[in-house]
N, C-alpha and C positions, 0 to 999 in steps of 0.2 A: 405568747406564742401565736402567730398568725394562723388562721384556719386555712384549708384548701381553697375555701371561696375568695378568702381576701388575696391569697396569692394569684389565683385565676384572675380575679377582679384588676390587679395590679398589671398583670402581664397583658389584658386586654387593652388597658389604658395606654400602656407602652407600645404595644402594635399599632393602636391608633395614631399616637403621636408620630411615630416613626412613618406611618402611611402619609400622614398631613405633610410632614416634612418632604417626603419623597414627590408628593404632588406639588408642592410649592418649588421645589428643585426642577421637576421637569417643566412646569409652567415657566419658570426663569429662562430655562434653556431653550423653549419653544419661542418665548418672546424675543430672544438674543437672536435666533435663527431666523425668525421672521423680519426682524430690522435689518439684518444683514441681506436678506434676499430682497427686501424693498429698496434698499440703497443700491444694491447692485443693479437692478432692474431699471432704477432711476438713472444711474450712470450711463447704461448702455443707451437706454431711450434719448437721454439729453444729447449725446454725441452722435446718435444717429439723426436726431433733429437738426444738430449743427451741421452734419454733412449734407443733409438735403437742402438745408437753407443756403449753404455756400454754394451749392450748384443753381440754387434758384436766382441768387444774387448777380449771376452774370448777365451783362447788359445785353438786351436784344439788339440794339442798334449800337454797336462800339465805336468809339471815336479813335481816329488815326492821331499819331504824334502831332501832325499839323493842325488838326481840328482841336485838339487838346489846349494848344498853346495860344490858337485863335480864339477859344472860348473865354479866356482870361485877358488876352491882350485888348480886345475890343472894348471890354468894360473899363480897362485902366484907360484907355484913350477917352472914354466918355467922362471919366472922373477928372481927368486933367482938363478936358473941354469944360467941366463945370466951375473950374476955378482954382484948381491946385497950381501953386506957384513953385518954380525950381524943382521939378520932379526929378528923380532918378529911380530906376527900377530895375529888379533881376527876376528872372523867370526860372523856374524848376518844375521838372516832371516827378511829381512825388508819389510814392506808394501809398496807398490807402490801408495797407496791412502794417502790421509790426516787423515782419520779416522781409521788406524790401520787393516782395514779389508782386504780380498783378493783383488786383486793379491800380491803376494809376489815375492822378488828376493833374491838370495843369495849375501851376500857382504862380502868381505874382505878388512881390513885396515891393512897395513903392514907398519912398520917403518924400517929403515935401514940407514947404515953409508954413509954419502957423503962426499966427499974431501971439500977443501976450496972453497969459493964462486967463486974465478976466474977459478978454475979448474972444477966446477960442469957441466957447460954447455958441454965441451967435454964428460966427464962421462955420462951425459944424452943422448948424441948422440951415444955414445957405446951402451948404453941399447937398445936405439931404433933400431939400426941397427941389434943387435942380434935377437930382437923380430920380426922385418920385415923380418928377413931370415926364421922365424918359420910360417910365413904367416900371421902375424898381419899388419893392415894398419894404417899409422899415419894420425891424424886428425887434426883439429884446435887447437893451444895452449889453455890451460884452461884460461878464462879471469881473475878469482880470485887468480891465481897463477902464477905470472911472472916467465918465465923461465920454467914453467913446460911443459909436454909432454902428448899427449892423443893418446892412441892406440885402435884399435878395431878389433874384430875377431869373427865370428860367433854370433853375438848378444851381445857379451861380451865387455864392455867397461874399460879401465884401464887408470888412470890418475895417473901420478907421479910428485913430485915438492919438493922442499926444505922446510922442516917444518917451520913455522913460529914462532913455540913455543919451540922447542928443538934444542939447537944449535947441528951442525954437523950432524944432522939426516934428513933422507928425508922420505915422506910419499908416499905410493902407495894405491890408492883406486881402487878396482876391483868391478864392479857391474855386475851381471848376468841379465837375460831375466825376465820380469814379466810374468812367466808362472806356478807359484805355486798357485793351487787354494785351498789348504788345510787352513782352517780357524785357525789362530793363535792369534786372537784378545785377548784371554784371557791369553796367555801365559805370564808368569813372568820372563822367561829366556831371558837375555840380551846377550851381546856379550860372546863369548867362545873362549878361548886363542887356537889357532891352531898352534903355532909355532913348535912343535914337528913334525907337519905334512908336514913341508914345504921342508925337505931334504937337508936343507942348513946349513952352518956352524954358528953356534951361539956365 
């Protein structure tokens, strides 16, 4: 038969064990609340920064529709003058966002003749040399278009490569700056043919 001292000792141990379990539970709850608080604050701060950043990204010197068009049409003419054969091109004022709202940028999509696959690299190098002589700077090759070239000047980017869809044709994509603030979200006009404005031999 246990003595009173043994019983009291066992009760003391049980009380300590319960106390420790309670402390562990409290610590777990506190940690969970702290994590929730941190995540909540992070969510608010992140969206606040995003809102501020969106306002800050508005261009100081916006472009009109005509300026956005000219910003990419003039480079297209330069590429044609550099030796693109049988060019045809379309123009589009394209939204820089995912919801078709401002800001917008001018874009030209141009097709042109290319030589055989084995001769294309040398041909593309000649185009790049002609454009760098005009002040363009060559960048990294486009990842999705092996053998293609990327050039940039004054905020305008040009990428050209062999067409994966049309035999013996190349593609030139020219994208202007996202500086057009005019709302075109309700526009129904898509690509506009600008081949006549390139000044090359068609």
